[in-house]
C-alpha positions as CSV (number, residue, x, y, z in Angstrom):
1,M,-7.9,28.5,28.8
2,Y,-11.2,28.9,27.0
3,D,-14.6,28.0,28.4
4,V,-16.8,25.5,26.8
5,P,-19.1,28.3,24.9
6,E,-16.0,29.9,23.7
7,V,-14.6,26.8,22.2
8,L,-17.8,25.9,20.6
9,E,-18.0,29.3,19.1
10,L,-14.4,29.3,17.5
11,E,-15.1,25.7,16.4
12,L,-18.5,27.1,14.8
13,G,-16.6,29.9,13.1
14,L,-13.9,27.7,11.9
15,W,-16.4,25.4,10.2
16,Q,-18.4,28.3,8.7
17,W,-15.1,29.5,7.2
18,V,-14.0,26.3,6.0
19,L,-17.5,25.6,4.4
20,G,-17.5,29.0,2.9
21,R,-14.1,28.3,1.3
22,V,-15.4,25.0,-0.2
23,N,-18.3,26.8,-1.5
24,R,-16.3,29.2,-3.3
25,S,-13.8,26.9,-4.6
26,D,-14.0,25.6,-8.2
27,M,-16.3,22.6,-8.0
28,D,-14.6,21.0,-11.1
29,N,-11.4,20.7,-9.4
30,L,-13.1,19.5,-6.3
31,L,-14.8,16.8,-8.1
32,D,-11.9,15.9,-10.2
33,T,-9.9,15.5,-6.9
34,E,-12.5,13.3,-5.3
35,L,-12.8,11.0,-8.5
36,D,-9.0,10.7,-8.7
37,I,-8.9,9.7,-4.8
38,L,-11.9,7.0,-5.5
39,L,-10.5,5.8,-8.8
40,R,-6.8,5.4,-7.7
41,P,-7.5,2.2,-5.9
42,L,-9.3,0.9,-8.8
43,G,-6.5,1.8,-11.1
44,R,-4.0,-0.1,-8.9
45,D,-6.1,-3.2,-9.0
46,L,-6.6,-3.2,-12.6
47,Q,-2.6,-2.4,-13.2
48,H,-2.0,-5.5,-10.8
49,A,-4.4,-7.9,-12.8
50,V,-2.8,-6.8,-16.2
51,Q,0.8,-7.5,-14.6
52,R,-0.3,-10.8,-13.4
53,H,-1.9,-11.8,-16.8
54,A,1.5,-10.5,-18.6
55,S,3.6,-12.6,-16.1
56,A,1.3,-15.8,-16.8
57,R,1.7,-15.2,-20.6
58,R,5.5,-15.0,-20.3
59,D,5.5,-18.2,-18.2
60,E,3.9,-19.7,-21.3
61,L,6.2,-18.3,-23.7
62,P,9.2,-20.6,-23.2
63,E,6.9,-23.7,-23.5
64,I,5.5,-22.5,-27.0
65,R,9.1,-21.5,-28.2
66,H,10.4,-24.8,-27.2
67,A,7.5,-26.8,-29.0
68,A,8.3,-24.5,-32.1
69,V,11.9,-25.3,-32.0
70,H,11.1,-29.0,-31.7
71,N,8.7,-29.1,-34.5
72,D,11.3,-27.2,-36.6
73,L,13.9,-30.0,-35.7
74,E,11.7,-32.8,-36.8
C-alpha cells in the first residue's frame, strides 16, 4: 500500500506526463477534435430541424396534388 505522499507524487508525475504529451501533440488535431465534439450536437439539431421541415412539406404535398388534379378535372 502507498503512503499519501507517495500517491501524491505518483499523481503529480502522471499529470506532468499527460500535460507534457498534450503540449507535444499536434495542436491542430487537438483543436479539430474539440471543435468536432462541440459542433456534433449542433449538427444533430440542425439535421433534426431539416428533417422536421421536410416532413411538414411532405404532409402538404398530397393536398397540393389533390388541388391540382381537381383543377385539371374542372
